[in-house]
C-alpha positions in Angstrom: -14.5 54.0 -76.6 -11.2 53.6 -75.0 -12.4 54.8 -71.7 -15.3 52.3 -71.8 -12.9 49.4 -72.3 -10.9 50.5 -69.3 -14.0 50.8 -67.3 -15.2 47.3 -68.2 -11.8 45.8 -67.5 -11.7 47.3 -64.0 -15.2 46.1 -63.2 -14.6 42.5 -64.5 -12.7 41.3 -61.4 -9.2 40.2 -60.4 -6.6 38.7 -62.6 -5.3 35.2 -62.0 -2.0 36.5 -60.7 -3.8 38.7 -58.1 -5.8 35.6 -57.0 -2.7 33.5 -56.6 -0.9 36.2 -54.6 -4.0 36.5 -52.3 -4.1 32.7 -51.8 -0.4 32.6 -51.0 -0.7 35.4 -48.4 -3.7 33.7 -46.9 -1.8 30.4 -46.7 1.1 32.1 -44.9 -1.2 33.7 -42.4 -3.0 30.5 -41.7 0.3 28.6 -41.3 1.6 31.2 -38.8 -1.7 31.1 -36.9 -1.7 27.3 -36.7 1.9 27.3 -35.4 1.0 29.8 -32.7 -2.1 27.7 -31.7 0.0 24.5 -31.5 2.5 26.2 -29.2 -0.4 27.4 -26.9 -2.0 24.0 -26.8 1.3 22.3 -25.9 1.9 24.9 -23.1 -1.6 24.5 -21.9 -1.4 20.7 -21.7 1.9 20.9 -19.8 0.5 23.3 -17.4 -2.5 21.0 -16.7 -0.1 18.1 -16.1 2.0 20.2 -13.7 -1.1 21.3 -11.8 -2.2 17.7 -11.4 1.3 16.7 -10.2 1.3 19.5 -7.7 -2.1 18.5 -6.4 -1.0 14.9 -6.0 2.2 15.9 -4.2 0.3 18.1 -1.8 -2.3 15.3 -1.1 0.4 12.7 -0.3 2.4 15.2 1.7 -0.6 16.0 3.9 -1.3 12.3 4.3 2.2 11.5 5.4 2.5 14.6 7.6 -0.8 13.8 9.4 0.5 10.4 10.5 1.1 9.8 14.2 4.4 11.1 15.4 4.8 11.3 19.1 6.8 9.6 21.9 4.8 6.4 21.5 4.8 6.0 17.7 6.5 7.1 14.5 3.9 6.7 11.7 5.9 9.0 9.4 9.2 7.1 9.0 7.3 4.1 7.6 6.7 6.1 4.5 10.4 6.4 3.7 11.2 4.7 0.4 7.5 4.6 -0.7 7.0 4.5 -4.5 3.9 4.1 -6.4 2.7 4.3 -10.0 -0.7 6.0 -10.3 -2.5 8.1 -7.7 -4.9 6.7 -5.2 -7.6 8.4 -3.2 -7.8 8.3 0.6 -9.7 5.0 0.5 -7.1 3.2 -1.7 -9.0 3.4 -4.9 -7.0 4.0 -8.1 -7.8 7.3 -9.9 -7.9 6.2 -13.5 -7.1 9.6 -15.1 -3.9 9.9 -12.9 -2.4 6.4 -13.6 0.7 7.7 -15.4 2.0 9.7 -12.5 4.8 8.2 -10.3 5.0 9.1 -6.6 8.1 8.7 -4.5 8.4 9.6 -0.8 11.5 10.1 1.2 11.5 10.7 5.0 14.7 11.9 6.8 15.7 12.8 10.3 16.9 16.4 10.4 17.8 18.8 13.1 16.2 22.2 13.0 18.3 24.9 14.5 21.4 23.8 16.3 20.2 23.0 19.8 16.5 23.8 19.3 15.0 20.6 17.9 17.2 17.5 17.6 17.1 15.2 14.6 15.3 12.3 16.4 12.4 14.7 17.0 12.1 16.1 13.4 11.2 14.5 10.1 11.7 16.1 6.7 9.2 14.7 4.2 9.9 14.9 0.5 7.3 13.9 -2.1 8.3 13.8 -5.7 5.7 13.3 -8.5 6.8 12.7 -12.1 5.0 12.2 -15.4 6.2 10.5 -18.5 6.1 13.8 -20.4 9.0 15.0 -18.3 7.1 17.1 -15.7 8.4 16.6 -12.2 7.2 18.3 -9.0 8.7 18.1 -5.6 7.1 19.2 -2.3 8.7 19.3 1.1 7.4 19.6 4.7 8.8 19.3 8.1 7.1 17.6 11.1 8.3 17.8 14.7 7.5 15.2 17.4 4.9 16.1 19.9 6.2 16.0 23.5 
């Protein structure tokens, strides 16, 4: 009879203490998992903002570098000191999803190689794009005057 009671007790299920311990362990595992997922989501969002900022910087850099720069005109230097909040397409239309980015452009005369290319024939173009989240991206290009 004693063996039957032990058999019935083991088949009945888990005790309350065992259930509480299992719930605590499960809770700890879920908390750790949620913390890891939160860190991944934050990193992913920052990466997306950085990618957008890099794309904006490259687009503005190409736009400035493609301006006329020869013996008759300097369409690059007019961009010096340019600042803008929000990105715009090539037609001047605001891109709503990129309205928090700030763009700043600096153009400087620089000499490349001591006697090779004098400063009046070379422009250094710096485009800086920042976001309120703290992400900042800078791109630089050089353009020489066409003879």
